[in-house]
DOKE-995374 format. One line per 8 residues: number of its first residue (from 1); their letters; for each residue x, y, z negated of C-alpha. Coordinates in steps of 0.2 Angstrom, whole numbers, plus 2048, in hexadecimal, padded with zeros to 3 digits. Each point is the difference from the previous one (the first is absolute). Layout:
NUM	A	X:Y:Z | ...
REM end
This chain:
1	XXXXXXXX	7AE:77F:820 | 805:80C:7F2 | 7F6:80F:7FD | 806:811:7FA | 7F1:80C:7FB | 803:80E:7F4 | 7F0:800:7F4 | 7F6:810:802
9	XXXXXXXX	809:804:810 | 80C:80E:7F9 | 7FE:800:7EE | 80D:80E:7FE | 7F3:80C:804 | 7FB:7FF:813 | 7EF:7FA:7FB | 7FE:810:7F6
17	XXXXXXXX	7F1:80B:803 | 807:811:7FD | 7F5:80F:805 | 809:80E:809 | 7FF:811:7F8 | 7F5:80B:80A | 804:811:7FA | 809:805:810
25	XXXXXXXX	80D:80A:7F6 | 811:802:807 | 808:80A:7F4 | 80D:7F6:7F5 | 7F9:805:7EF | 800:7F4:7F1 | 7F0:7F5:800 | 7F8:807:810
33	XXXXXXXX	80A:7FA:80E | 7F9:7F2:80D | 812:7FF:807 | 80E:7F7:7FA | 811:806:804 | 80F:7F4:801 | 812:801:806 | 803:7F7:80F
41	XXXXXXXX	80C:7F1:7FE | 812:803:806 | 7F9:810:807 | 80A:80A:80D | 801:813:7FE | 7F2:800:80E | 7F4:7F3:806 | 7FF:7F9:811
49	XXXXXXXX	7EF:7FE:809 | 802:7EF:805 | 7F6:7F2:7F8 | 805:7F1:80A | 803:7F2:7F4 | 80C:7F7:80C | 80B:810:803 | 813:7FF:7FD
57	XXXXXXXX	801:812:7FF | 7FA:80C:7F2 | 7ED:800:7FC | 7F4:808:7F6 | 7FB:7FC:7EE | 7F3:7F4:7FA | 801:7F2:80D | 7FF:7F3:7F3
65	XXXXXXXX	7EF:806:7FB | 7FA:802:812 | 805:7EF:805 | 7FD:7F0:7F6 | 807:7EE:801 | 7F7:7EF:7FE | 808:7FC:7EF | 809:80B:7F3
73	XXXXXXXX	80A:7FC:7F0 | 7FC:804:7EE | 811:805:7FA | 7F9:804:7EF | 7FC:7EE:7FE | 811:7F8:806 | 7FC:802:813 | 7EF:7F6:800
81	XXXXXXXX	7FB:7FF:813 | 7EE:808:801 | 7F4:801:80F | 7FD:811:808 | 7FA:800:812 | 7FF:7EE:7FF | 7F2:7F9:7F5 | 809:7F0:7FD
89	XXXXXXXX	80D:7F4:808 | 802:7ED:800 | 810:7F6:804 | 803:7F1:80A | 804:7F0:7F9 | 813:802:806 | 801:812:7FA | 804:807:810
97	XXXXXXXX	7F0:809:805 | 7F5:80C:7F6 | 7EF:804:807 | 7FA:811:7FA | 7ED:804:7FF | 7FD:811:806 | 7F8:80B:7F2 | 7EE:804:806
105	XXXXXXXX	7F9:812:7FF | 810:809:803 | 800:80F:80C | 80D:80B:808 | 7FF:812:7FD | 7F8:803:811 | 7F2:7F5:7FB | 804:7F0:809
113	XXXXXXXX	800:7F0:7F7 | 810:7F6:7FD | 7FF:7F1:80B | 80A:7EF:801 | 808:807:810 | 806:810:7F7 | 80A:7F4:7F4 | 806:7F4:80E
121	XXXXXXXX	806:80F:80A | 809:808:7F0 | 809:7EF:7FC | 805:7FC:812 | 807:811:803 | 811:7FD:7F7 | 801:7EF:809 | 7FE:808:811
129	XXXXXXXX	80B:80F:7FB | 80D:7FB:7F3 | 805:813:7FE | 7F0:804:7F8 | 803:7F5:7F1 | 80B:7F1:7FB | 7F4:7F1:7FC | 804:7EF:7FC
137	XXXXXXXX	7F0:7F7:805 | 800:7F8:812 | 7EF:801:806 | 7EE:807:7FD | 7EF:7FA:806 | 7EE:804:7FE | 7F6:7F2:7F7 | 7ED:800:801
145	XXXXXXXX	7F8:812:800 | 808:808:7F1 | 810:7F7:7FC | 812:801:806 | 80D:7F3:7FD | 813:805:7FD | 80C:7F2:803 | 813:7FE:7FA
153	XXXXXXXX	80D:7F5:805 | 802:7F9:7EF | 7F5:7FE:7F1 | 7FD:813:7FC | 7F8:802:7F0 | 80C:80D:7FA | 801:809:810 | 7EE:805:800
161	XXXXXXXX	804:80F:7F7 | 808:807:80F | 7EF:802:809 | 7FD:80F:7F4 | 80C:80A:80B | 7F6:7FF:80F | 7F3:80E:803 | 7F0:7FB:807
169	XXXXXXXX	7FB:80C:80E | 7F1:802:80C | 804:7F6:80F | 7F6:80B:80D | 80A:80F:7FA | 811:7F8:800 | 7FF:7F4:80F | 805:80D:80C
177	XXXXXXXX	80D:80A:7F6 | 813:7FD:7FF | 800:7FC:7ED | 812:807:7FE | 7FE:810:809 | 7EE:805:7FF | 7FE:811:7F5 | 7F0:7FD:7F7
185	XXXXXXXX	7F8:810:7F9 | 7EF:7F9:7FC | 803:7EF:7F8 | 7F2:7F4:7FD | 802:7F2:7F2 | 7F6:7F7:7F4 | 807:809:7F1 | 7F5:80B:7F4
193	XXXXXXXX	807:811:808 | 801:808:811 | 809:810:805 | 7F6:810:7FD | 80E:80D:804 | 812:800:804 | 80E:80D:7FD | 812:7FE:7FE
201	XXXXXXXX	7FF:803:7EE | 7F1:7F7:7FB | 7F4:7F2:807 | 7EE:7FF:7FA | 7F7:7F0:800 | 7ED:7FD:7FF | 7F9:7F2:7F6 | 7F4:7F4:808
209	XXXXXXXX	7EF:7FD:7FA | 800:7EF:809 | 811:7F9:7FA | 7FD:7ED:7FD | 808:801:7EE | 7F4:80F:7FA | 800:812:803 | 80F:809:7F7
217	XXXXXXXX	7FA:80D:7F3 | 80A:80E:808 | 7FA:809:810 | 812:803:806 | 811:7FA:7FD | 80E:80D:804 | 811:7FB:803 | 80D:80E:7FE
225	XXXXXXXX	813:801:806 | 807:803:7EF | 813:7FF:801 | 80B:7FB:7F1 | 804:812:7FE | 7EF:806:7FC | 7F5:7F1:7FB | 804:802:7EE
233	XXXXXXXX	7F9:812:800 | 7F1:7FB:80A | 7FC:7F3:7F3 | 803:80B:7F2 | 7F4:80D:806 | 7F3:7F2:804 | 800:803:813 | 804:7ED:802
241	XXXXXXXX	7F5:7F3:7F7 | 80B:7F1:803 | 811:7FA:807 | 80C:7F2:7FF | 80F:80A:801 | 811:804:7F8 | 7FD:80E:7F3 | 803:804:7ED
249	XXXXXXXX	7F1:7F6:7FB | 804:802:7ED | 7FE:814:802 | 7F0:7FE:80B | 7F7:7F6:7F3 | 807:80A:7F1 | 7FA:810:808 | 7ED:7FB:7FF
257	XXXXXXXX	7FF:7EF:7F7 | 7ED:800:801 | 7FF:801:813 | 811:7FB:806 | 804:7EE:801 | 80E:7F4:805 | 7FC:7F0:809 | 80D:7F2:804
265	XXXXXXXX	7FB:7F5:80F | 80B:7F0:7FB | 801:7F9:811 | 80E:7F3:7FC | 80E:80C:803 | 811:7FD:7F7 | 80D:80D:802 | 810:7F6:802
273	XXXXXXXX	812:801:803 | 803:7F7:811 | 810:7F6:802 | 807:7FC:810 | 802:7EC:7FF | 807:7FF:812 | 811:808:7FC | 80D:800:7F2
281	XXXXXXXX	800:803:7F1 | 7ED:7FD:7FF | 801:7EF:80A | 806:7FA:7EF | 7F2:7FC:7F4 | 80D:803:7F2 | 801:812:805 | 7ED:802:802
289	XXXXXXXX	7FD:7F8:7EE | 80D:80C:7F9 | 7F9:80F:807 | 7EE:7FB:7FA | 807:7FE:7EF | 80A:810:800 | 7F0:80B:802 | 7F5:806:7F2
297	XXXXXXXX	7EE:800:808 | 7F8:805:7F1 | 809:811:801 | 7FC:801:813 | 7EE:7FC:7FE | 7FF:80E:7F3 | 809:80D:80C | 7F5:7FB:80E
305	XXXXXXXX	7F0:805:7F6 | 807:810:7FB | 7F3:80A:80A | 7F2:7F4:7FD | 7F4:7FE:7F1 | 804:7EE:7FD | 810:7F5:802 | 802:7F5:80F
313	XXXXXXXX	804:7EF:7F8 | 810:7F7:802 | 7FE:7F3:80E | 800:7ED:7FF | 811:7F8:804 | 7F6:7F7:80E | 7FE:810:80A | 7ED:7FF:7FD
321	XXXXXXXX	7F5:80E:7F8 | 7F7:7F9:7F0 | 7F4:80E:803 | 7FA:7F7:810 | 805:7EE:7FE | 800:7FC:7ED | 7F6:7F1:801 | 80C:7F9:80E
329	XXXXXXXX	811:804:7F7 | 808:7F3:7F7 | 7FE:805:7ED | 813:7FE:7FE | 802:80E:80D | 7F5:80C:7F8 | 80D:807:7F5 | 80B:80C:809
337	XXXXXXXX	813:7FD:803 | 80A:809:7F2 | 811:808:802 | 80E:7F3:7FC | 811:807:803 | 809:7F1:7F9 | 7F6:7F4:80C | 804:80C:80E
345	XXXXXXXX	812:7FF:7FD | 800:7ED:7FE | 7F6:7FF:812 | 80E:80A:808 | 80E:7F5:7F9 | 7F6:7F1:805 | 801:807:812 | 813:804:7FF
353	XXXXXXXX	7FD:812:800 | 808:80E:7F7 | 7FF:812:7FE | 80F:80C:804 | 801:812:801 | 7EC:800:800 | 800:7F5:80F | 7F9:7EE:801
361	XXXXXXXX	80E:7F5:805 | 803:7EE:806 | 810:7F8:807 | 809:811:800 | 7F2:808:80B | 7F6:80E:7F9 | 7EC:801:805 | 7FA:812:800
369	XXXXXXXX	7EE:800:7FC | 7F3:80E:806 | 7EF:802:7F9 | 7F4:807:80D | 7F1:80B:7FB | 7F6:80C:80B | 805:811:7FC | 7ED:807:805
377	XXXXXXXX	7F9:7F4:7F2 | 807:808:7EF | 7F7:7F3:7F7 | 80A:7F2:807 | 810:809:800 | 7FE:804:7ED | 7FE:7EE:7FD | 810:7FC:80B
385	XXXXXXXX	80A:80D:7F5 | 7FC:7F6:7F0 | 803:7EF:808 | 811:806:806 | 804:807:7EF | 7FB:7F1:7F7 | 80B:7F5:80A | 80E:80B:7FE
393	XXXXXXXX	7FE:800:7ED | 7FD:7EE:7FE | 80C:7F8:80C | 80C:80E:805 | 7FB:7FF:812 | 7FE:810:80A | 7F2:800:80C | 7FE:80E:80C
401	XXXXXXXX	7EF:807:803 | 7FB:806:811 | 7F1:802:80B | 7F9:80B:80E | 7EE:802:804 | 7F3:7F3:7FD | 7FE:7FC:812 | 813:7FD:803
409	XXXXXXXX	802:7F7:7EF | 7F1:7F5:804 | 808:7FB:811 | 811:7FD:7F8 | 7F8:7F5:7F3 | 7F6:7F6:80D | 810:7FD:80A | 80A:7FA:7F0
417	XXXXXXXX	80B:80F:800 | 801:801:7ED | 807:7F9:7F0 | 7F4:805:7F4 | 7F0:80A:804 | 7F0:806:7F7 | 7EF:7FC:806 | 7EF:7F9:7FB
425	XXXXXXXX	7FD:7ED:802 | 7F4:7F4:7FC | 7ED:800:808 | 7EF:7FF:7F8 | 7F8:7F8:80F | 803:7EE:7F9 | 80D:7F6:7F7 | 805:7F8:810
433	XXXXXXXX	804:811:808 | 809:806:7F2 | 80C:7F1:801 | 800:7FE:813 | 80A:811:801 | 80F:7F6:7FB | 7FD:7F2:80C | 812:7FB:807
441	XXXXXXXX	7F8:7FB:811 | 7FC:813:803 | 813:805:7FE | 806:80B:80E | 813:802:804 | 809:80F:7F8 | 7FE:80E:80B | 7EE:7FB:806
449	XXXXXXXX	7F0:807:7F9 | 7F7:7F4:7F4 | 7EF:7F9:806 | 7F3:80A:7F8 | 80B:806:7F2 | 801:7EE:7FA | 810:7F9:7F7 | 80A:810:802
457	XXXXXXXX	80B:7F9:7F3 | 804:7F1:80B | 7FF:7F3:7F4 | 7FF:7ED:805 | 7FB:7F2:7F4 | 7FA:7EF:808 | 7F6:7FB:7F1 | 7F8:810:7FF
465	XXXXXXXX	7FB:800:813 | 7F8:7EF:7FE | 7F5:805:7F1 | 7FA:80E:80C | 7FB:7F4:80D | 7F7:7F6:7F4 | 7F7:80F:7F9 | 7FB:805:812
473	XXXXXXXX	7F7:7EF:803 | 7F4:801:7F1 | 7F2:80B:7F9 | 7FF:7F6:7EF | 804:80D:7F3 | 807:7F4:7F3 | 80C:7F9:80D | 805:811:805
481	XXXXXXXX	803:805:7EE | 80B:7F1:7FD | 80A:803:810 | 802:812:7FD | 807:7FD:7EF | 80D:7F4:808 | 804:80E:80B | 802:80D:7F2
489	XXXXXXXX	80D:7F5:7F7 | 80B:800:810 | 7FE:813:802 | 805:803:7EE | 80F:7F5:800 | 806:806:811 | 7FD:813:7FD | 7FD:806:812
497	XXXXXXXX	7FB:811:7F9 | 800:809:7EF | 7ED:803:7FC | 7FF:810:7F5 | 7EE:805:7FC | 7EE:7FE:807 | 7F9:80E:809 | 7F3:805:80C
505	XXXXXXXX	7F6:80E:809 | 801:80E:7F2 | 7F0:80A:802 | 7F8:80F:7F7 | 7EE:805:7FF | 7F4:80E:7FB | 7EF:7FC:7F8 | 7FB:812:802
513	XXXXXXXX	7F5:7FC:80F | 801:7ED:801 | 800:7F2:7F3 | 801:7ED:801 | 812:7FF:803 | 808:7EF:7FA | 809:7FE:7F0 | 812:807:7FF
521	XXXXXXXX	80A:7F1:7FB | 7F5:7F1:803 | 7F5:805:80F | 7F2:7F4:806 | 803:806:812 | 80F:80B:807 | 7FE:812:804 | 80C:802:80F
529	XXXXXXXX	7FE:80A:80F | 80D:7F5:809 | 7F5:7F1:800 | 7EF:802:809 | 7F6:7F2:7F8 | 806:806:7EE | 7FD:812:804 | 7EE:7FD:807
537	XXXXXXXX	7FE:7F5:7F0 | 804:80F:7F5 | 7F6:80C:809 | 7F0:7F6:7FF | 803:7FF:7ED | 800:813:7FE | 7F2:80B:7FB | 7FE:813:7FF
545	XXXXX	806:807:7EF | 7EF:808:7FD | 7F7:7F0:802 | 7F5:808:80D | 7FE:7F8:811
REM end
């Protein structure tokens, strides 16, 4: 049996004993507030009073800090898997079953203890009702009085991370509810906050003194529905303490360098140019190589950072972010790919391609190329404009830039209705999952939605897929690193995408009322409202700016 236990339970801060401020003040003035105000992640103009964690419709903000999973990932450390509501877990000899020990001393916000039956019910729910969530394990059973065993069809060391997507709920509350349709206005979870008040514009959550990871220092957490049109103003006038949002962070910081700070949550993201490997011309590796050599990613990385106080570094040609996976990336791929027009032209000739009248041509046939970028994401559209410009300048190929709303564009990309497209790729949850998104076994036919957003570029390489299978069946880190380097070599040679630069959840924070935010460029933990475990960890590190609590 192999045991996984994170020493000190949750060394990122969940064992911190942070006293809550007791002033009772609600006015948002520097150094006196016992409330922290944040922009809700991906907030709509108004909030919906529904906190059902299984709902497919619109829900209220903060679900990810009300409900918690058994395990979480530390993306600041390469996706290390860490215990959360599970104190530890052990693997069976064949690697098919993980047995979790339920953490003792955890209570729900209604005061009831977390039990084995709550965990069993929560994990079984997606098996009984697949519309609740997609899971890859096949069975769950209770073991002893405080353990739950989860079994997969095949060795599943790398699949364990998927368990972090399952919210643990209280069985006696949910056993009589339809998880897909129930409207929950009074959510009960194990997280450090519970709903205090709700309005369509703001939701206030009260911190729990009995939270298993320690009491947060703030009395209340307030989510506001700040839209992209007004969030910059609210940040500048200090109405909001923190957000991970698309703003002019450089202006925010420069307006008050002492108190306004930028934080980059390097979460494994790599902004990339997707190439549709399922149709011409990008089904030819020579064209993919040519286009990769034609772009100047140094210039693109600088442009991408024009509104940030730091420069997002050019990406590794492996498609992996060195900010997250530096110790895993083959050293020869830590150097970014440089623009090489001569090599690009040679690759086109090797494939029998020519450029005539601005069009890529082969066998007398012209292949028009369209670059899709969402019109409502100016950041990606600006990057696309530069990519298109560079390709025309270096190769003489005219690429048409297009794109509708993010929702429509995303659907088209998932169905393979594109030639080139802009998106974030790579993942910080583990090296396996960063590579697995290019698993050829996950390819769907053109016109069919990709599974979970995986392999939307529809790239197929048998040797790469075999390496993934070998990675899935081991938890030996040295073995995983060796296999990942083999996979990286194939990716770099075959160029299924063009990696541009490392990115993440860009955030800004004020220290007028709260201190303890992570370091801007090299955070020990990620400050990200979109990730429950990471945001909880951040909140537990914060202290009142006055030092009074």
